N, C-alpha and C positions, 0 to 999 in steps of 0.2 A: 504493500500500500504506500509506503514511504517513497519508493521509486516512482510510483504513479504521480504522486503530488509534485515531485521534482520535475517530471516530464510535463505535467500540466503547467507548472510555472514557466518552463521553457517555452511552451506554446503560447501562453499569454504574453510573454515578453516578445515573442516573434511577431504577434499581431500589433503590439505597441510599436515595435521597430518598423513595421510596414507603414504605420502612420508617420513616424519620424522620417522615413525615406521620402514620402510624398511631400512633406514640409521642406526637407532639404533640397529636393529637386526644384521646388518652387523658388526657394531662396537662391539657389544657384542660377536659375534663369533670370531672376531679378538682378543679381550681381553682374551677370554677363551683359545684360542690357545697360546697366549703369556704367560699366566700364566702356562700352561702346559709345554711350552718350557723352561721358566725360571727355573721352578722347576727341570727339568731334568738336568740343567747345574750346580746344586749345588755340591760343593766340600768342603773339610775341609778348604781350603784357602779362599774361597769366600762366606762362609755361611752368614755372616752379610750383605754383599752387596746384595746377592740374597734375603734374608729376606726383606730388604728394598724395593727392586724392586717388590717383590711379594705383599707386603702390599699396595704399591702404585697402582699396577694394580688391586688388589682386590677392593680397594676403588672406583676406576674408574668404575669397573664392576658393583658394587652395585649402583652407581649413575646412570649409563645407564639403568639398570634394573628398577630402581624407575621411571625414566623419561618415559620409555616404558609403565610401568603399569599405570602411571598417564594419559598418552594419550589414552590408550585403555579404561580405565574406563570413561574418559570424553566423549568418542564417542560411547559407547555401545548402547545407545538408538537410535541414528541416524543410526548407523551401522545396527541395527535390521530392521529399516524401509527400508533402501536402499537395503539390502539383499533380502527383500521380494517384491521388485518392479519387474514387469515383465521385460523381456529382453529388449524390446523397450524403456521402461522408464529408465532403467539403462543406456542404451546407450545414450539416450538423456541427462541424468544427467551428464554422463561422458564427453560428448562433450561440454556441457555448463559450468559446474563448475570445472571439472578437466583440460580439455584442453583449457577452457576459450574461446571457439569459439562464434562468434556472430550468430544471428538468420540466416543471409544469408548463412554463411558457413555451419551451421547445416542443413539448408534446402537443400543445394547442396549434402551433405553427405547422408542424409536420404530420399531425394526426397519428401519433404513435404513443405507446405507453412509456411510463418512466422506466420500467424494467428493460424495454427495448432500447431506450436511449442509453441506459447504463451499460448494457451488453455491447452495443455498438461502439460506444466511447472506449470501453475497456479493450475491445478488440483493436481499435485504431491505436490506442496508447501503447499496446503491446507491440504493434508494428513499428511505431515511432521509436520505441525503446530498443528495438533489435539492432 
């Protein structure tokens, strides 16, 4: 049972990391556009100020890309397992660990019993643990 709790925590963190990835990708896009816009504003009078702003934005961009790569690398194994689950198991995982619904709410959404939910989740968790 203890191993299952550890695995569930890993899965919950995976879904949290997926949200972080979306935020980081958005922030990276903003920084890339900002760098482009700053660079276009360069004139002879403001070159030094522009260079300073460009360097600051480029450092932030590198930080964000490193964070993104770290999260992606940490979750590659679990991502591969989840991607290969069948549609019903993915939906069950999403409801339980991403949306954090309880068994009763999941049962109402999927029209299945609590025992079926438990059995399916345990089976998937065993696969994830392997």
